[in-house]
N, C-alpha and C positions, 0 to 999 in steps of 0.2 A: 901333795901330789895332786897331778890334775889325768885323768885318762881320757882320751878321744877315743870315741869309735861310732860304728853307722857308713864308713866306708864304703864302696863298692864300684862295681862296674852298672854304666849305664847307657843309654844310648842320647846322643843331642836332643835335647828338649826334656826329656827327663828329671828329675826329684828326686835328692836325696835327703837326710836329714839328718847332721851329726851330734853323737852327744859328747859331752865334757863332762865328769862327774871330779867334782873335786871332795880335797878330803884333808885332813891336816891344819886348816885355816884359815879364820874366823872370813865366810866365802863373801859378804858383802862390804870386804876392808876393801877389794882389790877389786881395778875393772879387768875383767876377762877377757879375753881378746880370739880372735879367727885369726891365723897366717899358713901360706902353703907357698908349698915350694916345687914346681913345676922341673922336669928334667932340664938339666943345663943353665938354670935361673936361678938366681938366689930368690929368696925367703924374702915372702912382702905379703903386708898386713890386710885381711879382708874387712872385718868387721869388729868393733868393740863394742862392749855395752858394762853399765853400771849399777852391778845387780842391786845399790843401794835406793837409786832413782826409777832404776828402767833407761836411763839417756842413754842413745846409741848412735854411729857413726860407721857408715859404709863406706870403703873405698869405691873411686867410681866405677869401676868395671864390672861391682856384683850390684850398683843399687838398684832398687826395683825388682832385684831379681831373687836375692837372698835376703833373708830376716835372721837376725839374731834372736834371743829370748830367753829369761833364765825363769826357774821354778828353785827360786829361793829354799823353800825348805826341803828340796831334794841335793841345794847344792850339786846343781847341773844347770850347766849352758846349753843350749842349744843352738844348730844354725841348719837352718832349713834351705834347702838349694833347688830351685826351683828352674826350669828352662837354662837349663844346664848348656854348656858349649865344651867343643872341644879345648878350647881353652883356659877350659875349668880346671885343666887332670891335673892332679899332683896329688902330694902328701899335704894332709891338713894338722898345723897343730893347732891347739888350745893352750892358752898364756895366761897368767894373771900377772897382775903389778901395780903400781901406782900411777902409769901413766903408759898413753898407746902412739907410736909405735915401741918406742927407745926404753921406754921404764919399765919394759917385761921380765921380770925376774922370776918366774917359776914356770916352767915347761914341761909338757907331757910329750909322749911316744904318738908320733900322729899316724893317721889311718890316711889311706892311700882310695884315692878316687880317680878313676880313670872313664871322661865318656870319649867315647867312639860315636865317628860318623853314619 
């Protein structure tokens, strides 16, 4: 089970930190990724982390602004989002799986992020 939280409404340039709490599976067996879906658009990947070794990958659209990290003892992955843009608006989901982005087998409910100008 995955539970995303931390969404909210901010102005452009602001920051938010999302949390993804995992339970019911061995946390470091899977990559944990963040995805988002904007209104009227397809869901897209944002970033992913391998909790086992800390390796990360970011999509170009968030590189340098977002940071993904994991707290393994807490079975939690974070997404620190800085310099937010209006285009970052959407529902953010966390997911776990063997490969990013297409091999994510477990999904949590999303958390809404709204960035206003």
